[in-house]
Each structure stands twice: as structure tokens, then as C-alpha cells.
C-alpha positions in Angstrom: 43.4 5.5 52.7 44.5 6.3 50.1 44.7 3.2 48.5 40.9 2.9 49.0 40.1 6.1 47.4 41.9 5.1 44.8 40.5 1.6 44.3 36.4 3.7 45.0 37.4 5.9 42.3 38.6 2.4 39.9 35.5 0.8 40.4 33.5 3.8 39.7 34.8 4.2 36.8 35.0 0.3 35.7 31.3 0.8 36.9 30.7 3.8 34.1 32.2 1.9 31.2 30.2 -1.1 31.7 27.0 1.4 31.7 27.9 2.4 28.9 29.4 -0.9 26.5 25.6 -2.2 27.8 23.5 1.2 26.2 26.0 0.7 22.7 25.5 -2.9 22.5 21.4 -2.4 23.9 21.1 0.0 20.4 22.9 -2.2 18.4 20.6 -4.8 19.5 17.6 -2.5 18.4 19.3 -1.5 15.1 19.4 -5.2 14.3 15.8 -5.4 14.8 14.9 -2.7 13.1 16.3 -3.6 10.5 14.9 -6.9 11.0 12.0 -6.7 10.7 12.3 -3.7 7.8 13.4 -7.2 5.5 10.9 -9.1 7.4 8.0 -6.9 5.6 9.5 -6.4 2.6 
């Protein structure tokens, strides 16, 4: 039972880690788009 609980904690941590990476990637893509669009307009 303790092993199962530990695995659940690890999987939860991994999910949070993946979500954070996804959010960082999305924000970087948004920044790149803003920079690209800004340069295209000029």
C-alpha cells in the first residue's frame, strides 16, 4: 500500500511538472508571435 501511495504522489508531481512546462511553452510561443507580428507590421 505505501508503494502505491508513493507512485500516486510521483504521478501527481509529474502531471504538475508537465502542466508547468506546457504553460511556459505556450507563453514563449505567445511572446514569439507578438514579436514576429510586431516586426511584420514595421
